[in-house]
C-alpha positions in Angstrom: -38.3 -28.4 70.5 -37.1 -25.0 71.7 -38.2 -22.0 69.6 -35.7 -19.3 68.8 -36.0 -16.2 70.8 -36.7 -12.8 69.3 -33.3 -11.5 70.3 -31.6 -14.3 68.4 -33.7 -13.7 65.3 -32.8 -10.0 65.5 -29.1 -10.8 65.8 -29.2 -13.1 62.8 -31.1 -10.6 60.6 -29.2 -7.5 61.7 -26.2 -7.8 59.3 -28.5 -8.3 56.3 -30.6 -5.3 57.3 -27.5 -3.1 57.7 -26.2 -4.3 54.3 -29.5 -3.4 52.8 -29.4 0.1 54.3 -25.8 0.7 53.2 -26.1 -0.8 49.7 -29.4 0.7 48.8 -28.1 4.3 48.0 -25.3 2.8 45.8 -27.9 0.7 44.0 -30.0 3.8 43.3 -26.9 5.7 42.3 -25.9 3.0 39.9 -29.4 3.0 38.4 -29.2 6.8 38.0 -25.8 6.5 36.3 -27.0 4.1 33.6 -30.4 5.9 33.2 -30.1 8.5 30.4 -33.2 10.3 31.8 -31.3 11.5 34.9 -28.7 14.2 35.0 -26.0 11.8 36.2 -26.8 9.4 33.3 -26.7 12.2 30.7 -23.2 13.3 32.0 -21.9 9.7 31.9 -23.2 9.1 28.4 -21.7 12.4 27.2 -18.3 11.4 28.7 -18.4 7.9 27.3 -19.3 9.1 23.7 -16.7 11.9 23.8 -14.0 9.4 24.9 -15.1 7.0 22.2 -15.1 9.7 19.5 -11.6 10.8 20.6 -10.4 7.2 20.5 -11.8 6.7 17.0 -10.1 9.9 15.8 -6.8 8.9 17.3 -6.9 5.5 15.6 -7.8 7.3 12.4 -4.8 9.7 12.7 -2.4 6.8 13.4 -3.7 5.0 10.3 -3.2 8.1 8.2 0.3 8.6 9.5 1.2 5.0 8.7 -0.3 5.3 5.3 1.6 8.5 4.6 4.8 6.8 5.8 4.3 4.2 3.1 3.0 6.7 0.6 6.0 6.5 -1.7 5.5 2.7 -2.2 1.7 2.8 -2.4 1.5 6.0 -4.5 -0.9 7.7 -2.0 -2.1 11.2 -2.7 -1.0 13.0 0.5 -3.1 16.0 -0.1 -6.3 14.0 -0.5 -5.6 11.7 2.4 -4.9 14.5 4.9 -8.0 16.5 3.9 -10.3 13.5 4.0 -8.9 12.5 7.4 -9.6 15.9 8.9 -13.1 15.8 7.4 -13.7 12.3 8.8 -12.7 13.5 12.3 -15.3 16.2 12.2 -17.9 13.8 10.9 -17.2 11.4 13.8 -17.9 14.1 16.4 -21.1 15.1 14.6 -22.3 11.4 14.5 -21.6 11.0 18.2 -23.6 14.2 18.9 -26.6 12.8 17.1 -26.3 9.5 18.9 -26.1 11.4 22.2 -29.2 13.5 21.3 -31.1 10.3 20.4 -30.2 8.6 23.7 -31.1 11.4 26.0 -34.9 11.8 26.2 -34.8 15.5 27.0 -32.8 16.3 23.9 -34.9 13.9 21.8 -38.1 15.6 22.9 -36.6 19.0 22.4 -35.6 18.0 18.9 -39.1 16.8 18.1 -40.6 20.0 19.5 -38.3 22.2 17.5 -38.6 20.3 14.2 -40.8 23.0 12.7 -38.0 25.7 13.2 -35.2 23.6 11.7 -35.6 25.3 8.4 -35.3 28.8 9.9 -32.3 27.8 12.0 -30.5 26.2 9.0 -30.9 29.4 7.1 -29.5 31.5 10.0 -26.6 29.1 10.5 -25.9 29.1 6.8 -25.7 32.9 6.7 -23.6 33.0 9.8 -21.1 30.4 8.6 -21.1 31.4 4.9 -17.4 31.9 4.7 -16.6 28.7 6.6 -18.9 26.6 4.5 -17.5 28.3 1.4 -13.9 27.4 2.3 -15.0 23.8 3.1 -16.7 23.4 -0.3 -13.8 25.1 -2.1 -11.4 22.7 -0.4 -13.4 19.7 -1.6 -13.4 21.2 -5.2 -9.6 21.6 -4.9 -9.3 17.9 -4.1 -11.6 16.9 -7.0 -9.8 19.0 -9.7 -6.3 18.8 -8.1 -4.7 22.0 -9.5 -1.9 21.4 -7.0 -0.6 18.9 -4.4 1.2 19.2 -1.1 4.8 19.9 -1.9 4.2 21.8 -5.2 5.6 25.2 -5.6 3.1 27.9 -6.5 3.0 31.6 -7.2 -0.1 33.3 -5.7 -1.3 36.8 -5.3 -1.5 37.9 -1.7 -2.0 41.3 0.0 1.8 41.6 0.2 2.1 41.0 -3.5 3.2 38.0 -5.6 4.3 35.2 -3.2 6.2 32.1 -4.2 6.4 29.1 -2.0 5.7 25.4 -1.3 2.3 24.0 -0.4 2.7 22.8 3.2 -0.9 21.7 3.9 -4.5 21.9 2.7 -6.9 21.8 5.6 -10.6 22.3 5.9 -10.4 26.1 5.7 -7.1 27.3 4.4 -4.2 26.4 2.1 -0.9 27.1 3.9 2.1 28.1 1.7 5.7 28.1 3.1 7.7 30.8 1.3 11.4 30.7 0.7 12.1 33.0 3.6 10.3 30.6 6.0 7.0 32.6 6.2 3.6 31.0 6.2 1.0 32.5 3.8 -2.5 31.3 4.8 -4.9 31.6 1.9 -8.6 30.7 2.3 -9.6 27.8 0.1 -12.3 29.9 -1.6 -9.7 32.4 -2.8 -7.4 29.5 -3.9 -10.2 28.0 -5.9 -11.1 31.3 -7.6 -7.8 33.1 -8.3 -5.2 32.4 -10.9 -2.2 30.4 -9.6 1.0 29.4 -11.3 2.1 25.8 -10.5 5.9 25.7 -10.9 6.2 22.0 -10.4 3.1 20.5 -11.9 4.8 18.5 -14.7 8.5 19.3 -14.4 10.5 20.9 -11.6 12.8 22.7 -14.0 12.7 26.4 -14.0 14.1 29.1 -16.2 16.3 32.0 -14.9 16.2 35.2 -16.9 18.7 37.9 -16.3 18.3 41.3 -18.1 21.3 43.6 -18.5 21.2 47.1 -20.1 24.6 48.3 -21.5 25.5 51.6 -23.0 25.6 52.2 -26.7 29.3 52.7 -26.8 30.0 49.3 -25.2 31.0 46.2 -27.2 27.7 44.2 -27.7 29.4 41.0 -28.8 31.9 41.1 -25.9 29.1 41.6 -23.4 27.1 38.7 -24.9 30.2 36.4 -24.8 30.8 37.3 -21.1 27.2 36.5 -20.2 27.3 33.1 -22.0 30.6 32.3 -20.4 29.3 33.1 -16.9 26.2 30.9 -17.5 28.4 28.0 -18.8 30.8 28.1 -15.9 28.0 28.0 -13.2 27.4 24.4 -11.9 23.7 25.2 -11.4 23.1 25.7 -15.2 21.4 22.8 -17.0 20.8 24.5 -20.4 21.2 27.9 -22.0 18.5 29.2 -24.3 20.5 32.2 -25.5 21.2 35.8 -24.9 19.4 38.0 -27.5 18.8 41.7 -27.6 15.3 42.2 -26.1 15.1 46.0 -26.0 16.7 49.0 -27.6 16.1 52.7 -26.8 18.0 55.9 -26.3 19.5 54.9 -23.0 21.1 51.7 -24.0 20.8 48.1 -25.3 19.1 45.3 -23.2 20.5 41.8 -23.3 18.5 39.0 -21.7 20.3 35.8 -20.7 17.9 32.7 -20.3 19.2 29.7 -18.4 17.5 26.5 -17.3 18.1 25.0 -13.8 16.8 22.3 -11.5 13.9 24.2 -9.9 12.5 27.6 -9.1 14.4 27.8 -5.8 17.7 27.1 -7.6 16.7 29.8 -10.2 16.8 32.5 -7.6 20.3 31.4 -6.4 21.5 31.2 -9.9 20.3 34.7 -10.7 22.2 36.1 -7.8 25.4 34.3 -8.8 25.1 35.6 -12.4 24.5 39.2 -11.4 27.5 39.2 -9.1 29.7 37.7 -11.8 28.4 40.2 -14.4 29.4 43.1 -12.1 32.9 41.9 -11.8 33.5 40.8 -15.4 32.0 43.9 -16.9 34.2 46.1 -14.7 37.3 44.2 -15.9 36.3 44.3 -19.5 35.4 48.0 -19.5 31.7 47.4 -20.4 29.5 50.1 -19.1 26.0 49.8 -17.9 23.4 52.2 -19.4 22.8 55.3 -17.3 19.5 55.4 -15.4 17.2 58.1 -16.6 15.6 60.2 -14.0 12.9 62.8 -14.4 12.7 65.9 -12.2 9.7 68.2 -11.9 10.4 71.7 -10.6 7.5 73.5 -9.2 7.5 77.2 -8.4 
């Protein structure tokens, strides 16, 4: 029986040998990718966990949007749902970071070695992020006590003075208020939790419009009151009239205050403008004079 020659054996084994030479680097590369101890493996694990965290947060946002879209039927608290969803997204990233630190041996060993200094680092981090943590805790307290909800109209004290607007959102750090002139007032949650705020729509959206007018002493008081009441009755924004009494009297004139209820605080501002304009025209026709404005002058030599 003839024995195979060495050349024929080499020709048969050559393709397998070449495949071994070509595939071996890829095999080692694949092992490096799945091995968290290597640099390539650490990068791959970081990318995978980051993509997974982003996917979870996206699904969470979609679920919140669907829940808010059906909020009117399910009686969902929009303020609480939005705040908790933002907090949950931050927690997802923190959990993924701890999972990553547990999987990577270098980070795990570093954490074990630095366990003794965790207390010092936590104190330093707490002092550095004191305002941020304070706003976060204040936001949680606002959710628990619920002095206002998204959509309520508030009066708050800001550096620009007294601001009135609608609560647009309550996030982890700030409460955003949209004013009537379309400005955004961003108040830190710690200030919102500590300052006195006036909720104009907590129980009822109705608001009262007060218009004070000072007439001269020689003007007809009853005629002026009748004109004010007639103006309020004829305005379609008026829901109820509380009266028009004399609220102040001094040497300059007599003050009448007209009190009118309307649908909400935004409507109250428009109603006041309508009443003031009508008062100017009607008083001029009826011959009723406004009280003169007193001015004081100081002459210095």
